[in-house]
VEXROGU-68405 format. One line per 10 residues: number of its first residue (from 1); their letters; for each residue x, y, z of C-alpha. Coordinates in nm, 3 decimals. Example, Ala and Ser with C-alpha at 12.3 -4.5 7.8 and 13.67 -1.06 7.14 Angstrom:
<marfis>
1	as	1.230:-0.450:0.780; 1.367:-0.106:0.714
</marfis>
This chain:
<marfis>
1	mneeedflqk	12.426:10.943:12.852; 12.089:10.833:12.994; 12.035:10.665:13.330; 12.028:10.312:13.184; 12.356:10.359:12.997; 12.517:10.511:13.304; 12.406:10.213:13.515; 12.537:9.968:13.255; 12.868:10.154:13.241; 12.910:10.115:13.618
11	irlgfeelcr	12.837:9.743:13.591; 13.089:9.714:13.307; 13.358:9.881:13.518; 13.284:9.644:13.805; 13.299:9.350:13.565; 13.636:9.456:13.424; 13.774:9.498:13.775; 13.650:9.148:13.861; 13.814:9.003:13.549; 14.145:9.171:13.634
21	alnmdveasn	14.130:9.030:13.986; 14.074:8.683:13.839; 14.342:8.733:13.571; 14.099:8.615:13.302; 14.185:8.590:12.934; 14.014:8.828:12.691; 13.814:8.562:12.507; 13.650:8.419:12.820; 13.591:8.770:12.954; 13.412:8.880:12.636
31	eawrsyesir	13.204:8.563:12.630; 13.094:8.620:12.990; 12.993:8.981:12.921; 12.798:8.889:12.605; 12.615:8.622:12.800; 12.532:8.864:13.081; 12.402:9.130:12.840; 12.186:8.876:12.660; 12.033:8.739:12.981; 11.979:9.088:13.125
41	kkytlegsdl	11.773:9.192:12.823; 11.540:8.892:12.858; 11.507:8.860:13.236; 11.496:9.073:13.549; 11.802:8.986:13.755; 11.725:9.031:14.124; 12.001:9.097:14.373; 12.362:9.196:14.318; 12.467:9.229:13.953; 12.818:9.129:14.059
51	hwlacaiyva	12.682:8.791:14.169; 12.515:8.734:13.832; 12.836:8.838:13.658; 13.017:8.576:13.867; 12.776:8.314:13.727; 12.847:8.432:13.371; 13.222:8.417:13.438; 13.197:8.068:13.588; 13.010:7.939:13.282; 13.256:8.105:13.042
61	crtpvptvdk	13.550:7.956:13.230; 13.404:7.604:13.209; 13.467:7.598:12.834; 13.755:7.352:12.776; 14.085:7.526:12.698; 14.370:7.346:12.511; 14.688:7.296:12.714; 15.053:7.256:12.614; 15.043:6.878:12.657; 14.755:6.856:12.403
71	gtaegnyvsl	14.499:6.805:12.678; 14.224:7.039:12.797; 14.157:7.236:13.114; 13.792:7.298:13.200; 13.842:7.561:13.466; 14.036:7.803:13.242; 14.273:7.824:13.540; 14.023:8.035:13.733; 13.927:7.890:14.070; 13.560:7.895:14.171
81	trilhcseqs	13.674:7.976:14.524; 13.853:8.281:14.384; 13.541:8.384:14.189; 13.334:8.368:14.509; 13.590:8.575:14.699; 13.623:8.847:14.436; 13.245:8.874:14.389; 13.188:8.866:14.768; 12.937:8.585:14.729; 12.863:8.296:14.962
91	lieffnkikk	12.855:7.941:14.835; 12.484:7.891:14.897; 12.407:8.214:14.708; 12.619:8.094:14.418; 12.446:7.756:14.392; 12.103:7.922:14.405; 12.194:8.171:14.133; 12.382:7.932:13.903; 12.079:7.702:13.889; 11.863:7.995:13.776
101	wqdmaslpqd	12.134:8.105:13.532; 12.142:7.757:13.378; 11.769:7.780:13.308; 11.784:8.134:13.170; 12.083:8.054:12.946; 11.939:7.714:12.842; 12.269:7.545:12.924; 12.313:7.180:12.817; 12.238:6.890:13.049; 12.606:6.800:13.081
111	frqstekler	12.680:7.138:13.236; 12.388:7.107:13.479; 12.508:6.765:13.586; 12.860:6.897:13.643; 12.719:7.171:13.867; 12.516:6.917:14.065; 12.825:6.700:14.100; 13.025:7.000:14.220; 12.767:7.064:14.491; 12.762:6.697:14.591
121	nftvsavifk	13.144:6.689:14.602; 13.152:6.983:14.839; 12.877:6.839:15.058; 13.064:6.509:15.084; 13.386:6.694:15.172; 13.203:6.888:15.446; 13.064:6.568:15.600; 13.400:6.390:15.572; 13.584:6.681:15.735; 13.356:6.665:16.038
131	kyvpifkaif	13.455:6.300:16.069; 13.823:6.371:15.999; 13.872:6.604:16.296; 13.778:6.359:16.578; 13.964:6.069:16.413; 14.279:6.279:16.380; 14.243:6.391:16.742; 14.223:6.026:16.848; 14.545:5.933:16.663; 14.762:6.240:16.718
141	kapsdepprv	14.837:6.467:17.011; 14.668:6.802:17.062; 14.862:7.092:16.905; 14.850:7.265:17.245; 15.068:6.984:17.384; 15.349:7.060:17.140; 15.662:7.220:17.284; 15.737:7.572:17.156; 15.947:7.568:16.841; 16.308:7.673:16.892
151	hrsrkqrrhp	16.427:7.958:16.672; 16.663:7.823:16.408; 16.915:7.984:16.178; 16.880:7.969:15.801; 17.113:7.670:15.788; 16.874:7.477:16.015; 16.553:7.512:15.816; 16.470:7.140:15.817; 16.269:7.111:16.137; 16.048:6.821:16.250
161	ctvaevfnfc	15.686:6.853:16.144; 15.428:6.961:16.400; 15.086:6.806:16.465; 14.914:7.108:16.306; 15.128:7.069:15.992; 15.049:6.697:15.975; 14.678:6.778:16.015; 14.686:7.011:15.713; 14.912:6.781:15.509; 14.691:6.475:15.560
171	wilfvhakgn	14.375:6.663:15.460; 14.532:6.809:15.145; 14.667:6.465:15.051; 14.317:6.322:15.090; 14.132:6.594:14.894; 14.391:6.576:14.615; 14.335:6.201:14.586; 13.957:6.245:14.606; 13.963:6.504:14.328; 14.156:6.269:14.101
181	fpmisddlvn	13.888:5.998:14.122; 13.565:6.152:13.982; 13.379:5.825:14.029; 13.413:5.835:14.409; 13.449:6.209:14.471; 13.075:6.241:14.547; 13.046:5.890:14.693; 13.026:5.933:15.071; 13.114:5.574:15.160; 13.417:5.536:14.933
191	syhlllcald	13.535:5.890:15.007; 13.531:5.805:15.376; 13.733:5.490:15.309; 13.977:5.702:15.107; 14.015:5.924:15.415; 14.090:5.618:15.629; 14.357:5.521:15.374; 14.514:5.867:15.405; 14.513:5.845:15.784; 14.654:5.492:15.767
201	lvfsnallcn	14.945:5.611:15.550; 15.021:5.920:15.759; 14.993:5.722:16.085; 15.230:5.455:15.949; 15.482:5.723:15.852; 15.447:5.893:16.191; 15.537:5.564:16.363; 15.863:5.555:16.167; 15.956:5.915:16.256; 16.213:5.992:16.521
211	trkellnpnf	15.961:6.241:16.662; 15.683:5.981:16.687; 15.645:6.041:17.063; 15.582:6.412:17.000; 15.324:6.343:16.727; 15.118:6.041:16.832; 14.855:6.024:17.103; 14.978:5.764:17.358; 14.615:5.672:17.433; 14.533:5.574:17.074
221	kglpedfssk	14.409:5.214:17.074; 14.575:5.133:16.743; 14.931:5.183:16.868; 15.168:4.885:16.899; 15.159:4.731:17.248; 15.517:4.827:17.336; 15.494:5.183:17.199; 15.510:5.343:17.544; 15.836:5.169:17.639; 16.160:5.367:17.618
231	dykptagpyc	16.324:5.099:17.405; 16.049:5.093:17.140; 16.181:5.068:16.786; 15.949:5.035:16.488; 15.986:4.723:16.277; 16.078:4.742:15.911; 15.712:4.714:15.806; 15.518:4.737:15.586; 15.254:4.880:15.818; 14.881:4.859:15.761
241	fieqlcelhd	14.633:4.976:16.024; 14.328:4.996:15.799; 14.148:4.717:15.987; 14.198:4.886:16.324; 14.081:5.220:16.184; 13.770:5.056:16.040; 13.690:4.886:16.370; 13.740:5.204:16.570; 13.567:5.444:16.331; 13.277:5.266:16.157
251	glvleakgvk	13.456:5.160:15.840; 13.386:4.850:15.630; 13.707:4.649:15.613; 13.655:4.485:15.272; 13.543:4.812:15.112; 13.835:5.003:15.266; 14.089:4.744:15.155; 13.945:4.754:14.804; 13.977:5.134:14.791; 14.331:5.113:14.928
261	ehfwkpfisr	14.445:4.850:14.680; 14.280:4.981:14.363; 14.275:5.357:14.418; 14.496:5.476:14.701; 14.821:5.278:14.663; 14.859:5.333:14.284; 14.787:5.705:14.333; 15.042:5.747:14.615; 15.298:5.545:14.416; 15.260:5.793:14.128
271	lfhkkilkgk	15.316:6.084:14.367; 15.640:5.924:14.487; 15.746:5.842:14.130; 15.693:6.206:14.024; 15.892:6.323:14.330; 15.590:6.510:14.465; 15.619:6.304:14.782; 15.979:6.250:14.885; 16.096:5.943:15.071; 16.124:5.571:15.003
281	eesltgfldp	15.915:5.491:14.697; 15.924:5.113:14.746; 15.764:5.134:15.092; 15.576:5.467:15.050; 15.740:5.605:15.364; 15.971:5.883:15.475; 15.773:6.191:15.373; 15.732:6.301:15.737; 16.108:6.299:15.799; 16.249:6.651:15.853
291	vnfgdssvsi	16.462:6.628:15.539; 16.157:6.548:15.322; 15.848:6.696:15.487; 15.892:7.059:15.385; 15.934:6.979:15.016; 15.657:6.716:15.021; 15.412:6.954:15.188; 15.482:7.237:14.943; 15.464:7.004:14.642; 15.134:6.840:14.737
301	grvyeehvla	14.981:7.183:14.796; 15.106:7.303:14.457; 14.976:7.006:14.254; 14.641:7.021:14.433; 14.608:7.390:14.353; 14.694:7.319:13.988; 14.423:7.052:13.982; 14.164:7.291:14.129; 14.253:7.562:13.875; 14.246:7.317:13.583
311	tgglddrifl	13.905:7.175:13.677; 13.746:7.497:13.802; 13.626:7.321:14.117; 13.606:7.430:14.478; 13.920:7.436:14.687; 13.859:7.197:14.979; 14.140:7.364:15.171; 13.875:7.617:15.276; 13.800:7.378:15.563; 14.153:7.443:15.689
321	gegtpgpclc	14.123:7.820:15.653; 14.417:7.808:15.411; 14.399:8.175:15.327; 14.134:8.097:15.069; 13.817:8.304:15.073; 13.461:8.190:15.098; 13.344:7.949:15.366; 13.599:7.874:15.634; 13.605:7.668:15.948; 13.796:7.892:16.182
331	egeenqdasa	13.637:8.158:16.397; 13.703:8.266:16.751; 13.978:8.411:16.964; 14.238:8.607:16.772; 14.525:8.510:16.998; 14.457:8.138:16.970; 14.653:7.920:16.731; 14.433:7.872:16.424; 14.520:7.508:16.368; 14.458:7.416:16.730
341	yrlynsqtvr	14.129:7.603:16.726; 14.015:7.419:16.413; 14.091:7.089:16.580; 13.923:7.157:16.912; 13.625:7.381:16.850; 13.289:7.339:16.679; 13.314:7.328:16.302; 13.088:7.584:16.135; 13.107:7.668:15.767; 13.095:8.048:15.762
351	hththirylf	13.144:8.297:15.482; 13.408:8.552:15.580; 13.238:8.840:15.399; 12.866:8.792:15.453; 12.876:8.587:15.777; 12.600:8.367:15.634; 12.616:8.016:15.771; 12.606:7.752:15.500; 12.335:7.506:15.600; 12.317:7.184:15.401
361	lkrmcmpvst	11.939:7.164:15.409; 11.859:7.077:15.049; 12.109:6.799:14.994; 12.203:6.695:15.345; 12.425:6.390:15.340; 12.374:6.113:15.590; 12.621:6.095:15.876; 12.910:5.868:15.778; 12.815:5.608:16.039; 12.461:5.585:15.899
371	amqsvgrlhs	12.591:5.549:15.544; 12.830:5.275:15.660; 12.542:5.092:15.826; 12.341:5.110:15.502; 12.625:4.961:15.298; 12.696:4.707:15.572; 12.333:4.589:15.571; 12.338:4.569:15.193; 12.650:4.351:15.198; 12.505:4.134:15.476
381	lltglkrgps	12.193:4.084:15.269; 12.396:3.982:14.964; 12.657:3.769:15.142; 12.716:3.444:14.955; 12.510:3.549:14.654; 12.646:3.546:14.301; 12.563:3.762:14.003; 12.282:3.542:13.884; 11.981:3.343:14.002; 12.016:3.093:14.286
391	rrltdllrsc	11.955:2.727:14.215; 11.614:2.752:14.379; 11.516:3.055:14.170; 11.637:2.878:13.854; 11.408:2.584:13.936; 11.116:2.820:14.004; 11.164:2.991:13.666; 11.194:2.659:13.484; 10.872:2.537:13.643; 10.679:2.810:13.459
401	ardpsevist	10.493:2.720:13.140; 10.728:2.954:12.954; 11.075:2.974:13.111; 11.164:3.349:13.131; 11.529:3.292:13.231; 11.681:3.377:12.892; 11.464:3.686:12.846; 11.556:3.810:13.196; 11.927:3.757:13.132; 11.915:3.944:12.800
411	rlkdmcqlfc	11.714:4.229:12.953; 11.967:4.274:13.235; 12.259:4.283:12.990; 12.085:4.556:12.790; 12.005:4.752:13.106; 12.365:4.722:13.225; 12.496:4.862:12.898; 12.242:5.146:12.902; 12.319:5.227:13.266; 12.694:5.245:13.206
421	qhyegnween	12.648:5.465:12.900; 12.426:5.718:13.072; 12.544:5.728:13.432; 12.844:5.949:13.370; 12.731:6.099:13.041; 12.970:6.002:12.764; 13.078:5.638:12.791; 13.399:5.685:12.590; 13.519:5.971:12.808; 13.453:5.768:13.122
431	aglgkdiavy	13.578:5.429:13.002; 13.825:5.419:13.290; 13.535:5.443:13.533; 13.330:5.170:13.368; 13.451:4.899:13.603; 13.350:5.103:13.908; 13.007:5.189:13.768; 12.957:4.822:13.686; 13.016:4.733:14.054; 12.692:4.910:14.143
441	fclaealyyk	12.509:4.718:13.875; 12.654:4.384:13.992; 12.534:4.449:14.347; 12.194:4.561:14.218; 12.169:4.250:13.999; 12.234:4.021:14.297; 11.971:4.214:14.496; 11.732:4.191:14.198; 11.747:3.811:14.182; 11.706:3.782:14.559
451	tleavidqek	11.406:4.016:14.554; 11.255:3.843:14.250; 11.272:3.513:14.437; 11.093:3.672:14.734; 10.827:3.819:14.501; 10.763:3.477:14.343; 10.727:3.321:14.689; 10.472:3.586:14.785; 10.274:3.538:14.464; 10.269:3.160:14.510
461	krlgnldlsg	10.130:3.203:14.861; 9.864:3.437:14.724; 9.775:3.252:14.402; 9.857:2.894:14.491; 9.984:2.676:14.205; 9.877:2.911:13.925; 10.133:2.963:13.648; 10.333:3.288:13.692; 10.455:3.318:13.333; 10.227:3.614:13.263
471	ileqdvfqrs	10.358:3.813:13.561; 10.725:3.731:13.499; 10.700:3.825:13.131; 10.587:4.181:13.207; 10.873:4.398:13.082; 10.774:4.709:13.281; 10.760:4.509:13.605; 11.102:4.348:13.552; 11.273:4.672:13.447; 11.114:4.863:13.735
481	lmaccleivi	11.229:4.597:13.982; 11.587:4.623:13.857; 11.566:5.003:13.869; 11.449:4.985:14.233; 11.746:4.767:14.323; 11.984:5.008:14.149; 11.829:5.299:14.337; 11.884:5.116:14.669; 12.251:5.048:14.590; 12.320:5.404:14.471
491	fsyrppgdfp	12.141:5.550:14.774; 12.352:5.332:15.005; 12.681:5.445:14.851; 12.587:5.801:14.751; 12.329:5.943:14.990; 12.089:6.107:14.922; 12.086:5.912:14.594; 12.016:6.043:14.246; 11.641:5.994:14.198; 11.474:6.027:13.944
501	riihifqlpa	11.775:5.982:13.716; 11.736:5.602:13.707; 11.378:5.605:13.578; 11.480:5.861:13.314; 11.767:5.639:13.197; 11.539:5.337:13.156; 11.238:5.548:13.044; 11.011:5.398:13.308; 10.666:5.541:13.387; 10.685:5.686:13.737
511	yhfykvhtct	10.352:5.529:13.838; 10.463:5.173:13.753; 10.798:5.235:13.920; 10.619:5.345:14.238; 10.402:5.032:14.244; 10.702:4.802:14.203; 10.902:5.010:14.452; 10.635:4.947:14.718; 10.647:4.573:14.649; 11.029:4.575:14.658
521	yicictlyfi	11.029:4.767:14.986; 10.804:4.507:15.151; 11.019:4.217:15.025; 11.347:4.374:15.136; 11.203:4.465:15.478; 11.104:4.099:15.515; 11.458:3.990:15.421; 11.607:4.237:15.671; 11.374:4.106:15.943; 11.486:3.748:15.876
531	lfhlyltr	11.851:3.858:15.879; 11.802:4.045:16.208; 11.625:3.745:16.364; 11.912:3.515:16.263; 12.158:3.763:16.415; 11.971:3.765:16.748; 11.945:3.385:16.764; 12.312:3.313:16.686
</marfis>
């Protein structure tokens, strides 16, 4: 056996050991090895071969596998978090290598987009978790303030939940909901509102608990006025503190209520109906009661883990240090309670094996408060506008020698259809998300008409009474203007946006898009200045 064969044999043994640790099926294992051998013959693979093998395994496991209920599971029931742990690879190393692997293996665009979405999902979760910790601390007591738990016999297993347990439960409930809504899983604004919905539900249930005094922070501003009195008894409900949470923590009330009504409540109702959460299904309460909490906590953890394995995604419980490998958020004194330390010390994503800090430099998300301000400004700008031209803009268009209104309307309908078909890949597979994608287009369309009116006003000042039919009939200009408005809306909801995907969808020349973008930027800045002036002079 020559040196090359000996080296390959060692790699093969390491690969087989990795597959056994992941409990992979033979077909996926063979596919991963064939892929690795093929790539290795064509390219020089720098760094650890085990890391490249992990990329091959991840790709092989993303092939849809039929399930008993005639559905499919993309993750082949192998968790990416588990792959990273067994290959002793940090998350940032994995993302760097998988992007190179995609190029070397000439993987399809759908796979590349799913990898990008996976990275965005994790980045959003990281930003949301940093916001989650201080909000939770404001609502609930510090774990260090909890009395020591009394030792109980086996017959007394049902004990009241602790603050640390509620902290973990609320986060897992949130990430499970987030993972079940692909449309908003990488949307920072709506994901944050989903978190507020989770906190609202858990807070409402905590108020109804007999141990509410041991759980809730008496200084929380959202508590009922008579909460501190000895005779306090919660009313029958239903409770809803979403407005208070939005006011205290930079949320947008209308957006949060929309997420709660259309996403959160139906999802939680299904969890109660399936007996995953135990309590009163009609009021969505009771899961924090001692008789229900243990079963509810175990069940929600189990179904979330099943979801992660079926999709092959990252396990967001890594932020809790839930025994999962890879990045974790708990480091420090060994004798300190882990949950308390996570709540009251700086949050640093650190890989337990390599000690490499994961820095979100390439795709850094905006802080939640900044993203909320962006969406808030957008809504302020569009307040009172409908999905169509204003009466004044209609008159301006009709005053042209050739009225472009009908052509504009037809063009926007075609662009809307094209946008919905391409934004999430296959339109039929994402039909359930069509309504949510269309919301972005509706907002962009309202912004488009408002900006178009501002552009016409500017041109009239510059050209006088000259006919503007020639300008308004330019297809590239109109499509670029709409694309700019879409980019603004998407950037507001999903920082840092998705450029240049929009110009690829509409096949727009980048140069023309840039020229129109500059014009749009000037018009919108003018509109913001007017809005700000009106605010100051109220």
